[in-house]
C-alpha positions as CSV (number, residue, x, y, z in Angstrom):
1,M,-104.6,-45.1,31.8
2,I,-105.6,-43.3,28.6
3,D,-102.2,-41.6,28.4
4,F,-100.5,-45.0,28.7
5,I,-102.6,-46.5,25.8
6,A,-101.9,-43.4,23.6
7,T,-98.2,-43.7,24.3
8,F,-98.3,-47.4,23.6
9,I,-100.0,-46.8,20.2
10,V,-97.5,-44.2,19.3
11,F,-94.5,-46.5,20.2
12,F,-96.2,-49.4,18.3
13,A,-96.5,-47.2,15.2
14,V,-92.9,-45.9,15.5
15,I,-91.3,-49.3,16.1
16,D,-93.6,-51.2,13.6
17,P,-93.0,-54.7,14.8
18,V,-95.1,-56.2,12.0
19,G,-92.9,-54.5,9.3
20,T,-89.7,-55.4,11.2
21,V,-90.3,-59.1,11.4
22,P,-89.5,-59.8,7.7
23,V,-86.3,-57.7,7.9
24,F,-85.2,-59.6,11.0
25,I,-85.9,-63.0,9.3
26,A,-83.9,-61.9,6.2
27,V,-81.0,-60.6,8.2
28,T,-80.7,-63.5,10.6
29,S,-81.4,-66.3,8.0
30,R,-77.9,-67.7,8.4
31,F,-78.0,-68.0,12.2
32,D,-79.5,-71.0,14.2
33,A,-82.5,-70.6,16.4
34,S,-80.6,-69.9,19.7
35,A,-78.5,-67.2,18.0
36,K,-81.7,-65.6,16.6
37,R,-83.2,-65.6,20.1
38,R,-80.1,-64.0,21.5
39,I,-80.0,-61.4,18.7
40,A,-83.7,-60.6,19.2
41,L,-83.2,-60.2,23.0
42,I,-80.2,-57.9,22.7
43,A,-81.9,-55.8,20.0
44,S,-85.1,-55.5,22.1
45,L,-83.1,-54.5,25.2
46,V,-81.1,-51.9,23.3
47,S,-84.2,-50.4,21.6
48,A,-86.1,-50.3,24.9
49,G,-83.1,-48.6,26.5
50,V,-83.0,-45.9,23.8
51,L,-86.7,-45.4,24.0
52,L,-86.7,-45.1,27.7
53,F,-83.7,-42.8,27.7
54,F,-85.5,-40.3,25.4
55,V,-88.8,-40.6,27.2
56,V,-87.1,-39.6,30.4
57,V,-84.4,-37.2,29.1
58,G,-86.0,-36.0,25.8
59,E,-87.8,-33.0,27.2
60,L,-84.8,-32.0,29.3
61,I,-82.6,-32.0,26.2
62,L,-85.2,-29.8,24.3
63,T,-85.4,-27.4,27.2
64,A,-81.6,-27.2,27.4
65,M,-81.4,-26.4,23.7
66,S,-84.3,-23.8,24.1
67,I,-86.5,-25.7,21.6
68,P,-90.2,-25.6,22.5
69,L,-92.0,-29.0,22.2
70,A,-94.5,-27.5,19.7
71,A,-91.6,-26.5,17.3
72,F,-90.2,-30.0,17.6
73,Q,-93.6,-31.5,16.8
74,I,-94.0,-29.2,13.8
75,A,-90.6,-30.1,12.5
76,G,-91.3,-33.8,12.8
77,G,-94.6,-33.3,10.9
78,V,-92.7,-31.5,8.1
79,V,-90.2,-34.4,7.9
80,L,-93.0,-36.9,7.8
81,L,-94.7,-34.9,5.0
82,L,-91.5,-34.8,3.0
83,F,-91.0,-38.6,3.3
84,A,-94.7,-39.2,2.4
85,L,-94.4,-37.0,-0.7
86,S,-91.2,-38.7,-1.8
87,M,-93.0,-42.1,-1.4
88,I,-96.0,-41.0,-3.3
89,L,-94.4,-39.1,-6.1
90,G,-91.2,-41.2,-6.3
91,E,-87.7,-39.9,-6.7
92,R,-86.4,-38.9,-10.1
93,K,-83.0,-40.2,-10.9
94,S,-80.8,-38.0,-13.1
95,E,-78.8,-40.0,-15.6
């Protein structure tokens, strides 16, 4: 049960539904309510399918590519660090 809760929290943080709602509203502003419902349903099903695919097959893919899970986690941490640093320090634009 604890693993399920931890996995749910990770998925919730990755998907960020609270931050996605304004984007969805802005993108679908020209559609009527039934079209918005249909778009939301299709988007939810596709994203759930992608997540479930990588939950089931992800470790097999890493094993087939001879990448240990720890190395993948470290690489992900480095990518997150780089994104965080660019957000904190800002990006300089050369003119």
